C-alpha positions in Angstrom: 192.2 327.1 -11.8 195.6 326.6 -13.3 197.4 328.6 -10.6 195.6 326.8 -7.8 196.9 323.4 -9.0 200.4 324.9 -9.8 200.2 323.8 -13.4 201.6 326.9 -15.0 204.5 325.1 -16.7 202.3 322.4 -18.1 199.8 324.9 -19.6 202.7 327.0 -20.9 204.0 324.0 -22.8 200.5 323.2 -24.2 200.1 326.8 -25.3 203.6 326.9 -26.8 202.7 324.0 -29.0 199.5 325.7 -30.0 201.4 329.0 -30.7 203.9 327.1 -32.9 201.0 325.5 -34.8 199.4 328.9 -35.2 202.6 330.4 -36.4 203.0 327.6 -39.0 199.4 328.1 -40.1 199.9 331.8 -40.3 203.0 331.4 -42.5 201.1 329.0 -44.8 198.2 331.4 -45.0 200.5 334.3 -45.7 202.3 332.3 -48.4 199.1 331.4 -50.1 197.9 335.0 -49.8 201.1 336.3 -51.4 200.8 333.8 -54.2 197.2 334.7 -54.8 198.1 338.4 -54.7 200.9 338.0 -57.2 198.7 336.0 -59.6 195.9 338.5 -59.2 198.2 341.5 -59.9 199.8 339.7 -62.9 196.4 338.9 -64.4 195.2 342.4 -63.8 198.3 344.0 -65.5 198.0 341.5 -68.4 194.4 342.5 -68.7 195.3 346.2 -68.9 197.9 345.5 -71.6 195.5 343.4 -73.6 192.8 346.2 -73.4 195.3 348.8 -74.5 196.5 346.7 -77.5 193.0 345.9 -78.6 191.7 349.4 -78.2 194.8 350.8 -80.0 194.1 348.4 -82.8 190.6 349.7 -83.3 191.8 353.3 -82.9 194.3 352.8 -85.7 191.5 351.3 -87.9 189.5 354.4 -87.2 186.7 352.6 -85.5 187.3 354.2 -82.0 188.7 357.5 -80.7 191.9 357.6 -78.7 189.9 358.5 -75.6 188.3 355.0 -75.6 191.7 353.6 -74.5 191.5 355.4 -71.2 187.8 354.7 -70.9 188.3 350.9 -71.2 191.3 350.9 -68.9 189.3 352.7 -66.2 186.3 350.4 -66.8 188.6 347.3 -66.3 190.1 348.7 -63.1 186.6 349.3 -61.7 185.7 345.7 -62.3 189.0 344.5 -60.7 188.5 346.7 -57.6 185.9 344.5 -55.9 188.2 341.5 -56.4 191.1 343.4 -54.6 188.7 344.3 -51.8 187.7 340.6 -51.3 191.4 339.8 -51.0 191.8 342.4 -48.3 188.8 341.1 -46.4 190.2 337.6 -46.6 193.5 338.8 -45.0 191.7 340.8 -42.3 189.5 337.8 -41.3 192.6 335.6 -41.0 194.4 338.2 -38.9 191.4 338.5 -36.6 191.1 334.8 -36.1 194.8 334.6 -35.4 195.1 337.4 -32.8 191.7 336.9 -31.2 192.9 334.4 -28.6 194.8 335.7 -25.6 196.4 332.5 -24.2 198.4 334.1 -21.4 195.9 336.6 -20.0 195.4 334.6 -16.8 198.9 333.3 -16.3 200.4 336.8 -16.8 197.7 338.8 -14.9 199.6 341.6 -13.2 196.9 342.0 -10.6 197.9 338.7 -9.1 200.6 338.1 -6.6 204.1 337.3 -7.9 205.1 333.7 -7.3 207.8 333.7 -4.7 210.1 331.0 -3.2 210.1 331.4 0.5 209.4 329.6 3.7 208.4 325.9 3.1 204.7 325.2 3.3 205.2 321.5 4.0 203.9 319.8 7.2 201.3 322.4 7.7 199.1 322.4 10.8 196.8 324.9 9.1 196.3 327.4 11.9 195.2 330.5 10.0 194.7 333.9 11.4 193.6 337.1 9.7 194.4 340.4 11.5 192.9 343.7 10.3 192.9 342.7 6.6 191.7 345.2 4.0 191.5 344.4 0.3 190.3 346.3 -2.7 190.1 344.8 -6.2 191.9 346.6 -9.1 188.6 347.9 -10.4 188.1 349.8 -7.1 185.6 347.5 -5.4 186.4 347.1 -1.7 185.8 343.5 -0.7 187.2 343.4 2.8 187.6 346.0 5.5 189.3 345.4 8.8 188.6 341.7 8.8 190.0 339.6 11.7 189.3 336.0 12.6 191.0 332.7 13.3 190.6 329.3 11.7 191.8 326.5 13.9 193.2 323.3 12.5 191.4 320.0 12.3 188.0 321.7 12.4 185.4 322.4 9.7 185.0 326.2 9.3 182.3 327.7 7.1 182.2 331.3 5.8 178.6 332.3 5.5 177.3 335.6 4.0 175.5 337.3 1.2 176.9 337.4 -2.3 179.7 339.9 -2.5 180.4 339.7 1.2 184.0 338.6 0.6 184.0 334.9 1.1 185.7 334.0 -2.2 188.0 337.0 -1.7 189.3 335.5 1.5 190.0 332.2 -0.2 191.8 334.0 -3.0 194.0 335.7 -0.4 194.7 332.4 1.4 196.0 330.9 -1.8 197.9 334.1 -2.6 196.0 335.0 -5.8 196.1 338.5 -4.3 197.8 340.3 -1.5 195.9 342.3 1.2 196.1 346.0 1.0 196.8 346.2 4.7 196.7 343.8 7.6 198.4 340.4 7.9 197.5 336.8 7.2 199.3 334.3 9.5 199.8 330.6 8.7 201.0 328.5 11.6 202.5 331.6 13.1 204.3 332.7 10.0 203.4 335.6 7.6 201.6 334.1 4.6 203.5 336.5 2.3 206.8 334.8 3.3 205.5 331.2 2.4 206.5 329.5 -0.8 203.7 330.1 -3.2 203.9 326.8 -5.1 204.3 324.6 -2.0 201.4 326.5 -0.4 199.0 325.8 -3.3 200.2 322.2 -3.4 198.8 321.8 0.1 195.4 323.4 -0.6 192.5 321.8 -2.4 189.9 324.0 -4.1 186.4 323.1 -5.1 185.3 326.2 -7.0 181.8 327.4 -7.4 182.0 327.2 -11.2 183.4 323.9 -12.3 185.8 323.9 -15.3 186.5 320.9 -17.4 189.7 321.0 -19.5 189.8 319.6 -23.0 190.7 315.9 -22.7 189.5 312.7 -21.0 187.9 312.4 -17.6 191.1 310.7 -16.3 193.2 313.6 -17.5 191.0 316.1 -15.7 191.2 314.1 -12.5 195.0 313.7 -12.8 195.3 317.5 -13.2 195.4 317.8 -9.4 198.3 315.4 -9.2 200.2 314.7 -12.4 202.0 311.7 -10.7 198.7 310.0 -9.8 198.4 306.4 -10.8 195.4 304.8 -12.5 194.4 303.3 -9.2 194.5 306.8 -7.6 192.3 308.1 -10.4 189.8 305.3 -9.8 189.7 306.0 -6.1 189.2 309.8 -6.7 186.4 309.0 -9.3 184.6 306.8 -6.7 184.9 309.5 -4.0 183.4 312.0 -6.5 180.6 309.6 -7.3 181.4 309.5 -11.0 182.9 306.1 -11.3 179.7 304.2 -11.9 178.4 306.8 -14.3 181.6 306.5 -16.4 181.5 302.7 -16.4 177.8 302.8 -17.5 178.8 305.0 -20.5 
């Protein structure tokens, strides 16, 4: 979704802010953890010293044997051990929460085509031709084999087939999410691989099968397709999508 709207830089800035906040939070958590650990260790050592002094006092008075010093120290350490374990669990939980999120897995997916700057994709006539295209996903699933067809401009073309037939794969190839293993895709007589990736995606609108709503307002989600869109443009888009009346009623 992010790549189809060419919004990598915007999402990178958002995640950079999040990462900075997470770093600050992690530093604060670590600082609190070190303070807690220092206090805990200090109290534990003071406790050992107090036990040794008290036990030594009773040994000197003849009320205890000298072996009771070691017994009481070991007993105190056994009581303190669960407290130390709770502190370790606390650190592990915070580490797990911090590193559980992979913000850049999609943006840095090595299986996708590298963004290139090439032939301009402006003023497209949208004559598309696939010639003997083969494509296999990184997991080994072959989606297309020797596929050839032509999509003429200014016409409605529908790709119909069973689930897994390769319809979505063809769209992914057209927006250069992937590159074909063999064969060629031509756009207005030019090799699609030589076209500027960003300009190409700026000229393609995708309505995906699974809709995704970003965190934010409805207007921010509509503006995601064109960050320079005015409020009037957003209203027009909302009316075309039949969500304007619904939003006003709310």
